[in-house]
Structure formats: C-alpha cells, structure tokens
N, C-alpha and C positions, 0 to 999 in steps of 0.2 A: 865875393862868390861866396856860397853857400856851402861851405866842407860838410858841413851835417844835414846836407838836402836828404831827403828819403825816397828812396829809388824804389821802384816797383820791376822787379824782374818775372816776366809771365813766359815761360816755357817749359815743355815736358820733359827736356832733356836735362838730366842733372848733371852731367857733365858739364854742359855749355853755363847752367847755372851756377855752378861752383866757381868754374873758368871766371865768368864775369865778374860774380861778386866779391870773389877774392883781390882781384884788382882793382876793382871799384872801393872795397872796401881799405885797401893799402893807400888810396887817396884819400881818406875821408869819411866818404859818404856811406848812408847807412842804406843797408839792401836787404830787402825782403822778399824771395821767390816765390813763384805759384807757377804749380803745374799744369791748372786748368782754367781757363776763361772762368768758370763759375766763381773759383774761389778767389781769384781777383776782383771780379764783382762785388761778391761781398766785402773784401778788405777795401775798396773804394769806398764804400758806404760808410764805412767805418770811421776812416781817417784818407783824406787827399794825401798822397804823395807828391814832389815836386815834378818826379818826371815817373813815365812808364815805359820800360824796353820791353816790347812786344814780339814774338813769335806769330808768323800768320798761321803755322801748321799745329794749331791745338787742339788736343784728342775731343774736345765735347765741342767746339765751335773754329769758325773761320776767325783768325786774329782779326781780320777785318772788320768784323762786326764789334769788335771791343774797340778799335779804334774809331769806328765811328760812333760810337756812344760816348766817348770821351771827346767827341766834335764840340759840343756846348760846354766844355770844360777849359776855359781858357786859362787857369788857374794851373791846369797840369799840363807837363810837356807830353808828347809822344814820340817815340825813337822807335822804328822798325827794325827788327835783327831777323831776318828769316833768311834759308836757303833759297828762297824763291827770288829770284835775280834777274828777272825778264823786265824788260822796258813796261809793258804794258802792268804788270805788278807793282814795281815802283811807280807810275803815274797813278796808279788807282790807289795806293796807298797814299800819297802826299792828298790827291786831289779830297780824300775822305779826311784828311785832317790831321796826319802824322807831318811832324814839323823835320824829320831827317829817318834814313833810310839807310840800312846797312846790310850787306851780303853776308852770308856764312860762306866759308869760313872767312874767320875776321883776326886779326891781330888784338890781343888785348889793349896793349897801349892807346891804340887806333880807336877802340871804342871809349876809352875815357876821355882822348882828346875831344872828341863829338859830344859828350856827353857835357864836357867843361864847357863847352862852345857852346850847347843848347841850354846850358841853366847860365852862362852870362847874358845869351839874349831874352831867357826869361825875366831875369833880374832889372834888364836894361829899360829903367822908367824915365821918365821928366817930372820928377820931384823937385822942385824947385826951395821949397822949406816945408818943414813940419805942416804949415797951413795953406799952401797954396799948391797947383799943378801946374804944368803949362798944357794949353791944348791947340792941337792947330784946326785952322778955319781955312776951308777951300772948296771953292766950286759949291757953295752951298752946304756944305758938310763939315761937322765939327767931330774931330776926332781926339777922344780922351787915352792918351796911352798908358796910364794907370790902371783901367778897367780894360782895354782893348776893344772899347765901344765906340761905334761909330751913329750919330745922330744927324738927322737932315734937320735945316730949318723948317723946312714943311710940315714937321711930324712934331707937333705941340704938346702931344700927351705921351711920347717917347714909346708908344706901341710899335712901333717900325723901327726900333735901333738896332744894329747891327753888331754881333761880339764876335771878333775875328780870331782866328786861331794864332799862334803863337808866330809863327811862320808867314801867316798873312799882316800880322802886325810890323814884324821885321822888313817886309818887303814894303809895305806902305811909307814907315818910317824913313826908309830909306830913299825912296822918293820926294817925302816931304820937305828934307834936309836940303835936296838939291832940286826945287821946281825949275821946271823950262830948259833942264841941263837933260842932253842923251847920256843914259846911263847905259853901260853893256852888262849881258847877262851877267857874268863873272863879278861884276862890281855888285849886281844886285843878290847875287847868291853868298855875297862875302867870304866867311870862312869855310863855307860848305862846298865852293864851287870847284868841280872836278872836270875834266875833258870831258866834252861833247854832252855833259848833263844839261836835258830841256826840261827838268823840272819847274824850271820857273816858269814856264809857259803854263805849265798847269798851275801855279799858284798865281800868276795873271789871270788867266782866266776866270780862276774863282772868287779873286779880288773886285776883279771888272762885273761881275754879276751883282755884285753889292751896291758898288756905287756910280755904275754908267745906268743910263735911261735905256739904251740899245746898246750890251755889250760887244753884239757885233759889230756896229760902226762906233767904237768908244771916240769920246769927244774928252775925257777926264786925262786918261793914260793911252797916250798914244804910241805904237809901234813905228818906230824908224827901221824899215827893213835894212837888216846887214849889218846894222849899228846897234841895237837895243831897244831900249822904252825912253819916253819922257813925259814926266806929268805937266801938262799945258795949263796948268791953273795958276795963280797967285795964291801965296801960302800966308796967314797970318799968325802968330804965336800969341797967344792969349793966357795970363796968368789968373787962374779962377779959383777961389777961395772955397776951403773945403771945412770952413767951420761949420 
C-alpha cells in the first residue's frame, strides 16, 4: 500500500477538512484540501493525486460535475463524502464514476479504512514481472488490468477501446477470476459490502453497457435472480510482453 499516497480533499467545510486531513495524515497520507471545485480542477491539471475525496455540496459547482470529469482518469480514485445520503444520490454518484460513497456524519477511522481499501484496489494489478503483464481474454474481449483498458478483437486500430473506472475494473476482475460461477452481490462488492447496498446493480449496468451487444439482454454477464451474477464466458489469461 502506498502510504505516501497524495489525497485531495475537496470540501468547503474547514472543520471537515481538518478532521479528515488530521486522521489521514496520522496514517501516513499526504492530504491537500480545496474548498472549491475550481481550485481542485486547477490542482488536478498540475498534479494527479492517488485519490480525490469530494463533497457534493461545493459552493461553486455540484460535486457530481467534478466526479464526472474524473471518470476518464482511471489513475485517480474517487470517494464521495457527502451529507446527501439518499439512495438516488448514492446511485448517481456511483454511476458517474465514483469508486465509493460515504455519508456525513462519519467516523474518521472509518474514512481511513475505506480509503485504505480503495487504494489497495487501485494498486491491485496483474503484473507478472518487470516486462510482462497478464491480460484476460473472454467473449471476444481482451482486458488489460494494468491500464484498465478493454479492447475487442474486431477493433483493430484501438479506436473503440473502453477505459474502466476503478470500481468497474474491480467488479470485472472478480468475475474474471471465477468464470461460470454464481457470485453474490456481497462477494462482488467485497470490502465495500454493507447491508442492502444495491450499488452493485448500478456498476453492473455500466459494465454491461461496455461489453454487451444488448445490455438489456446480457449474454456475457448474466443475472441469476435471487443469487447474484455469473460470467458465462470462458476466460484465458495471457502473458503479454511490454518491452
């Protein structure tokens, strides 16, 4: 785990920033606080952090707009920390690309635990050695977990490559490691599992839109009603040289 990870805290509440920064710093993280979305955007242009913790109620913009902008930055994790705890807000935040969602008020140590969990997932790659990586081949798709990139065998020039968010990648990797097995929602959520959490359905919907010909009638990732989901395709792992 990268204890020197840089974290951007984007929240207009000074007390919240001080509380979170103090706790995260005590665990070895570098934290920079920004009280507006614009300041955070300017910082992101200069230097990409490992993780952004974003409040939705920013004074100059909806925090969801910032989350949306980070969707195509798979190298940056996104954790929403907000007083807006309704199910629609949580689902929308995750659909727009957030990797995790915590509601206020929060326990500082719990925030640290979720940050550490997310950073472990960001660090989890399939590096075999300094010069090779493992890529998954399934149903005409090739997935490179080191770049979070999906490519199809029919796309010869790479113009239709799909870049997954960290949450989508974590979900796909869990399925790829257990093909043709029924996986429960709790297992797919892993360390993020909380009672009655339906966010997995939103993430699954986003993932299906990227790999299924018809997401409404999925043939690769199927729903097993009352049990969970199953990856219905065979999976092969290939070592690819990166020399």
